[in-house]
Chimera marker file (.cmm) of the C-alpha trace (Angstrom):
<marker_set name="trace">
<marker id="1" x="74.568" y="100.770" z="125.385" r="1" g="1" b="0" radius="0.5"/>
<marker id="2" x="75.795" y="100.696" z="128.981" r="1" g="1" b="0" radius="0.5"/>
<marker id="3" x="74.784" y="97.697" z="131.058" r="1" g="1" b="0" radius="0.5"/>
<marker id="4" x="74.223" y="98.241" z="134.774" r="1" g="1" b="0" radius="0.5"/>
<marker id="5" x="74.118" y="95.727" z="137.621" r="1" g="1" b="0" radius="0.5"/>
<marker id="6" x="70.750" y="96.998" z="138.805" r="1" g="1" b="0" radius="0.5"/>
<marker id="7" x="69.880" y="97.747" z="142.424" r="1" g="1" b="0" radius="0.5"/>
<marker id="8" x="69.880" y="94.095" z="143.504" r="1" g="1" b="0" radius="0.5"/>
<marker id="9" x="73.377" y="93.513" z="142.099" r="1" g="1" b="0" radius="0.5"/>
<marker id="10" x="74.770" y="96.639" z="143.744" r="1" g="1" b="0" radius="0.5"/>
<marker id="11" x="73.195" y="95.730" z="147.100" r="1" g="1" b="0" radius="0.5"/>
<marker id="12" x="74.648" y="92.213" z="146.872" r="1" g="1" b="0" radius="0.5"/>
<marker id="13" x="78.135" y="93.633" z="146.232" r="1" g="1" b="0" radius="0.5"/>
<marker id="14" x="77.786" y="96.158" z="149.067" r="1" g="1" b="0" radius="0.5"/>
<marker id="15" x="76.757" y="93.391" z="151.475" r="1" g="1" b="0" radius="0.5"/>
<marker id="16" x="79.568" y="91.110" z="150.312" r="1" g="1" b="0" radius="0.5"/>
<marker id="17" x="82.416" y="93.622" z="150.231" r="1" g="1" b="0" radius="0.5"/>
<marker id="18" x="81.653" y="96.937" z="151.926" r="1" g="1" b="0" radius="0.5"/>
<marker id="19" x="78.768" y="97.284" z="154.327" r="1" g="1" b="0" radius="0.5"/>
<marker id="20" x="78.557" y="95.957" z="157.856" r="1" g="1" b="0" radius="0.5"/>
<marker id="21" x="75.152" y="94.463" z="158.740" r="1" g="1" b="0" radius="0.5"/>
<marker id="22" x="74.235" y="97.634" z="160.648" r="1" g="1" b="0" radius="0.5"/>
<marker id="23" x="73.982" y="99.478" z="157.297" r="1" g="1" b="0" radius="0.5"/>
<marker id="24" x="71.452" y="97.110" z="155.718" r="1" g="1" b="0" radius="0.5"/>
<marker id="25" x="68.452" y="99.230" z="156.765" r="1" g="1" b="0" radius="0.5"/>
<marker id="26" x="69.650" y="101.970" z="154.370" r="1" g="1" b="0" radius="0.5"/>
<marker id="27" x="69.238" y="99.683" z="151.355" r="1" g="1" b="0" radius="0.5"/>
<marker id="28" x="65.661" y="98.426" z="151.378" r="1" g="1" b="0" radius="0.5"/>
<marker id="29" x="64.616" y="99.499" z="147.848" r="1" g="1" b="0" radius="0.5"/>
<marker id="30" x="67.075" y="102.124" z="146.638" r="1" g="1" b="0" radius="0.5"/>
<marker id="31" x="67.438" y="103.121" z="142.994" r="1" g="1" b="0" radius="0.5"/>
<marker id="32" x="70.776" y="102.590" z="141.267" r="1" g="1" b="0" radius="0.5"/>
<marker id="33" x="71.886" y="106.131" z="140.441" r="1" g="1" b="0" radius="0.5"/>
<marker id="34" x="74.009" y="106.156" z="137.283" r="1" g="1" b="0" radius="0.5"/>
<marker id="35" x="74.055" y="109.802" z="136.191" r="1" g="1" b="0" radius="0.5"/>
<marker id="36" x="73.744" y="113.285" z="137.628" r="1" g="1" b="0" radius="0.5"/>
<marker id="37" x="73.153" y="116.608" z="135.893" r="1" g="1" b="0" radius="0.5"/>
<marker id="38" x="72.914" y="119.755" z="138.015" r="1" g="1" b="0" radius="0.5"/>
<marker id="39" x="70.024" y="119.229" z="140.493" r="1" g="1" b="0" radius="0.5"/>
<marker id="40" x="68.853" y="115.956" z="138.931" r="1" g="1" b="0" radius="0.5"/>
<marker id="41" x="69.854" y="112.317" z="139.293" r="1" g="1" b="0" radius="0.5"/>
<marker id="42" x="68.962" y="109.454" z="136.941" r="1" g="1" b="0" radius="0.5"/>
<marker id="43" x="68.586" y="105.771" z="137.757" r="1" g="1" b="0" radius="0.5"/>
<marker id="44" x="69.583" y="102.719" z="135.723" r="1" g="1" b="0" radius="0.5"/>
<marker id="45" x="66.201" y="102.735" z="134.000" r="1" g="1" b="0" radius="0.5"/>
<marker id="46" x="66.399" y="106.424" z="133.023" r="1" g="1" b="0" radius="0.5"/>
<marker id="47" x="63.994" y="107.718" z="135.692" r="1" g="1" b="0" radius="0.5"/>
<marker id="48" x="64.747" y="111.335" z="136.701" r="1" g="1" b="0" radius="0.5"/>
<marker id="49" x="64.894" y="112.404" z="140.372" r="1" g="1" b="0" radius="0.5"/>
<marker id="50" x="65.223" y="115.828" z="141.963" r="1" g="1" b="0" radius="0.5"/>
<marker id="51" x="68.207" y="115.468" z="144.331" r="1" g="1" b="0" radius="0.5"/>
<marker id="52" x="67.064" y="116.687" z="147.720" r="1" g="1" b="0" radius="0.5"/>
<marker id="53" x="69.948" y="115.007" z="149.569" r="1" g="1" b="0" radius="0.5"/>
<marker id="54" x="72.912" y="116.485" z="147.673" r="1" g="1" b="0" radius="0.5"/>
<marker id="55" x="76.414" y="115.853" z="148.991" r="1" g="1" b="0" radius="0.5"/>
<marker id="56" x="79.419" y="118.100" z="149.494" r="1" g="1" b="0" radius="0.5"/>
<marker id="57" x="79.595" y="120.837" z="146.801" r="1" g="1" b="0" radius="0.5"/>
<marker id="58" x="76.594" y="119.455" z="144.923" r="1" g="1" b="0" radius="0.5"/>
<marker id="59" x="74.191" y="121.521" z="147.020" r="1" g="1" b="0" radius="0.5"/>
<marker id="60" x="75.719" y="124.722" z="145.725" r="1" g="1" b="0" radius="0.5"/>
<marker id="61" x="77.051" y="123.685" z="142.342" r="1" g="1" b="0" radius="0.5"/>
<marker id="62" x="74.993" y="120.809" z="140.962" r="1" g="1" b="0" radius="0.5"/>
<marker id="63" x="76.021" y="117.394" z="139.665" r="1" g="1" b="0" radius="0.5"/>
<marker id="64" x="78.451" y="117.480" z="136.723" r="1" g="1" b="0" radius="0.5"/>
<marker id="65" x="78.398" y="121.271" z="136.534" r="1" g="1" b="0" radius="0.5"/>
<marker id="66" x="79.980" y="122.015" z="133.140" r="1" g="1" b="0" radius="0.5"/>
<marker id="67" x="82.051" y="124.991" z="134.345" r="1" g="1" b="0" radius="0.5"/>
<marker id="68" x="83.466" y="123.022" z="137.274" r="1" g="1" b="0" radius="0.5"/>
<marker id="69" x="84.102" y="119.935" z="135.127" r="1" g="1" b="0" radius="0.5"/>
<marker id="70" x="86.012" y="121.991" z="132.566" r="1" g="1" b="0" radius="0.5"/>
<marker id="71" x="88.230" y="123.598" z="135.241" r="1" g="1" b="0" radius="0.5"/>
<marker id="72" x="88.748" y="120.280" z="137.035" r="1" g="1" b="0" radius="0.5"/>
<marker id="73" x="89.789" y="118.468" z="133.857" r="1" g="1" b="0" radius="0.5"/>
<marker id="74" x="92.177" y="121.293" z="132.967" r="1" g="1" b="0" radius="0.5"/>
<marker id="75" x="93.813" y="121.100" z="136.415" r="1" g="1" b="0" radius="0.5"/>
<marker id="76" x="93.994" y="117.289" z="136.355" r="1" g="1" b="0" radius="0.5"/>
<marker id="77" x="95.814" y="117.402" z="133.013" r="1" g="1" b="0" radius="0.5"/>
<marker id="78" x="98.519" y="119.436" z="134.746" r="1" g="1" b="0" radius="0.5"/>
<marker id="79" x="98.665" y="117.922" z="138.246" r="1" g="1" b="0" radius="0.5"/>
<marker id="80" x="96.210" y="115.686" z="140.076" r="1" g="1" b="0" radius="0.5"/>
<marker id="81" x="97.730" y="114.993" z="143.474" r="1" g="1" b="0" radius="0.5"/>
<marker id="82" x="101.039" y="114.902" z="145.304" r="1" g="1" b="0" radius="0.5"/>
<marker id="83" x="102.146" y="114.280" z="148.853" r="1" g="1" b="0" radius="0.5"/>
<marker id="84" x="101.434" y="117.049" z="151.338" r="1" g="1" b="0" radius="0.5"/>
<marker id="85" x="105.208" y="117.502" z="151.748" r="1" g="1" b="0" radius="0.5"/>
<marker id="86" x="105.348" y="119.369" z="148.418" r="1" g="1" b="0" radius="0.5"/>
<marker id="87" x="104.128" y="122.869" z="147.674" r="1" g="1" b="0" radius="0.5"/>
<marker id="88" x="101.695" y="122.973" z="144.773" r="1" g="1" b="0" radius="0.5"/>
<link id1="1" id2="2" r="1" g="1" b="0" radius="0.2"/>
<link id1="2" id2="3" r="1" g="1" b="0" radius="0.2"/>
<link id1="3" id2="4" r="1" g="1" b="0" radius="0.2"/>
<link id1="4" id2="5" r="1" g="1" b="0" radius="0.2"/>
<link id1="5" id2="6" r="1" g="1" b="0" radius="0.2"/>
<link id1="6" id2="7" r="1" g="1" b="0" radius="0.2"/>
<link id1="7" id2="8" r="1" g="1" b="0" radius="0.2"/>
<link id1="8" id2="9" r="1" g="1" b="0" radius="0.2"/>
<link id1="9" id2="10" r="1" g="1" b="0" radius="0.2"/>
<link id1="10" id2="11" r="1" g="1" b="0" radius="0.2"/>
<link id1="11" id2="12" r="1" g="1" b="0" radius="0.2"/>
<link id1="12" id2="13" r="1" g="1" b="0" radius="0.2"/>
<link id1="13" id2="14" r="1" g="1" b="0" radius="0.2"/>
<link id1="14" id2="15" r="1" g="1" b="0" radius="0.2"/>
<link id1="15" id2="16" r="1" g="1" b="0" radius="0.2"/>
<link id1="16" id2="17" r="1" g="1" b="0" radius="0.2"/>
<link id1="17" id2="18" r="1" g="1" b="0" radius="0.2"/>
<link id1="18" id2="19" r="1" g="1" b="0" radius="0.2"/>
<link id1="19" id2="20" r="1" g="1" b="0" radius="0.2"/>
<link id1="20" id2="21" r="1" g="1" b="0" radius="0.2"/>
<link id1="21" id2="22" r="1" g="1" b="0" radius="0.2"/>
<link id1="22" id2="23" r="1" g="1" b="0" radius="0.2"/>
<link id1="23" id2="24" r="1" g="1" b="0" radius="0.2"/>
<link id1="24" id2="25" r="1" g="1" b="0" radius="0.2"/>
<link id1="25" id2="26" r="1" g="1" b="0" radius="0.2"/>
<link id1="26" id2="27" r="1" g="1" b="0" radius="0.2"/>
<link id1="27" id2="28" r="1" g="1" b="0" radius="0.2"/>
<link id1="28" id2="29" r="1" g="1" b="0" radius="0.2"/>
<link id1="29" id2="30" r="1" g="1" b="0" radius="0.2"/>
<link id1="30" id2="31" r="1" g="1" b="0" radius="0.2"/>
<link id1="31" id2="32" r="1" g="1" b="0" radius="0.2"/>
<link id1="32" id2="33" r="1" g="1" b="0" radius="0.2"/>
<link id1="33" id2="34" r="1" g="1" b="0" radius="0.2"/>
<link id1="34" id2="35" r="1" g="1" b="0" radius="0.2"/>
<link id1="35" id2="36" r="1" g="1" b="0" radius="0.2"/>
<link id1="36" id2="37" r="1" g="1" b="0" radius="0.2"/>
<link id1="37" id2="38" r="1" g="1" b="0" radius="0.2"/>
<link id1="38" id2="39" r="1" g="1" b="0" radius="0.2"/>
<link id1="39" id2="40" r="1" g="1" b="0" radius="0.2"/>
<link id1="40" id2="41" r="1" g="1" b="0" radius="0.2"/>
<link id1="41" id2="42" r="1" g="1" b="0" radius="0.2"/>
<link id1="42" id2="43" r="1" g="1" b="0" radius="0.2"/>
<link id1="43" id2="44" r="1" g="1" b="0" radius="0.2"/>
<link id1="44" id2="45" r="1" g="1" b="0" radius="0.2"/>
<link id1="45" id2="46" r="1" g="1" b="0" radius="0.2"/>
<link id1="46" id2="47" r="1" g="1" b="0" radius="0.2"/>
<link id1="47" id2="48" r="1" g="1" b="0" radius="0.2"/>
<link id1="48" id2="49" r="1" g="1" b="0" radius="0.2"/>
<link id1="49" id2="50" r="1" g="1" b="0" radius="0.2"/>
<link id1="50" id2="51" r="1" g="1" b="0" radius="0.2"/>
<link id1="51" id2="52" r="1" g="1" b="0" radius="0.2"/>
<link id1="52" id2="53" r="1" g="1" b="0" radius="0.2"/>
<link id1="53" id2="54" r="1" g="1" b="0" radius="0.2"/>
<link id1="54" id2="55" r="1" g="1" b="0" radius="0.2"/>
<link id1="55" id2="56" r="1" g="1" b="0" radius="0.2"/>
<link id1="56" id2="57" r="1" g="1" b="0" radius="0.2"/>
<link id1="57" id2="58" r="1" g="1" b="0" radius="0.2"/>
<link id1="58" id2="59" r="1" g="1" b="0" radius="0.2"/>
<link id1="59" id2="60" r="1" g="1" b="0" radius="0.2"/>
<link id1="60" id2="61" r="1" g="1" b="0" radius="0.2"/>
<link id1="61" id2="62" r="1" g="1" b="0" radius="0.2"/>
<link id1="62" id2="63" r="1" g="1" b="0" radius="0.2"/>
<link id1="63" id2="64" r="1" g="1" b="0" radius="0.2"/>
<link id1="64" id2="65" r="1" g="1" b="0" radius="0.2"/>
<link id1="65" id2="66" r="1" g="1" b="0" radius="0.2"/>
<link id1="66" id2="67" r="1" g="1" b="0" radius="0.2"/>
<link id1="67" id2="68" r="1" g="1" b="0" radius="0.2"/>
<link id1="68" id2="69" r="1" g="1" b="0" radius="0.2"/>
<link id1="69" id2="70" r="1" g="1" b="0" radius="0.2"/>
<link id1="70" id2="71" r="1" g="1" b="0" radius="0.2"/>
<link id1="71" id2="72" r="1" g="1" b="0" radius="0.2"/>
<link id1="72" id2="73" r="1" g="1" b="0" radius="0.2"/>
<link id1="73" id2="74" r="1" g="1" b="0" radius="0.2"/>
<link id1="74" id2="75" r="1" g="1" b="0" radius="0.2"/>
<link id1="75" id2="76" r="1" g="1" b="0" radius="0.2"/>
<link id1="76" id2="77" r="1" g="1" b="0" radius="0.2"/>
<link id1="77" id2="78" r="1" g="1" b="0" radius="0.2"/>
<link id1="78" id2="79" r="1" g="1" b="0" radius="0.2"/>
<link id1="79" id2="80" r="1" g="1" b="0" radius="0.2"/>
<link id1="80" id2="81" r="1" g="1" b="0" radius="0.2"/>
<link id1="81" id2="82" r="1" g="1" b="0" radius="0.2"/>
<link id1="82" id2="83" r="1" g="1" b="0" radius="0.2"/>
<link id1="83" id2="84" r="1" g="1" b="0" radius="0.2"/>
<link id1="84" id2="85" r="1" g="1" b="0" radius="0.2"/>
<link id1="85" id2="86" r="1" g="1" b="0" radius="0.2"/>
<link id1="86" id2="87" r="1" g="1" b="0" radius="0.2"/>
<link id1="87" id2="88" r="1" g="1" b="0" radius="0.2"/>
</marker_set>
């Protein structure tokens, strides 16, 4: 079984290491999202959410889209990243 920090633990780490005080209003009572599948997100307690805020690519393709994952893994097994000075 996977153990998660929970929302309070994540917020504490964000405040300590990442977020300037001006960001604190974004984190009043957020869920800790631990999984995504197509248009749905799941929190650390297993609650399912319809993702209405999707990020780049997710809007069109969904979280963890199996076709995209398969192609991405195949490419990453060949070449993940190089400097922009090389042709790939």
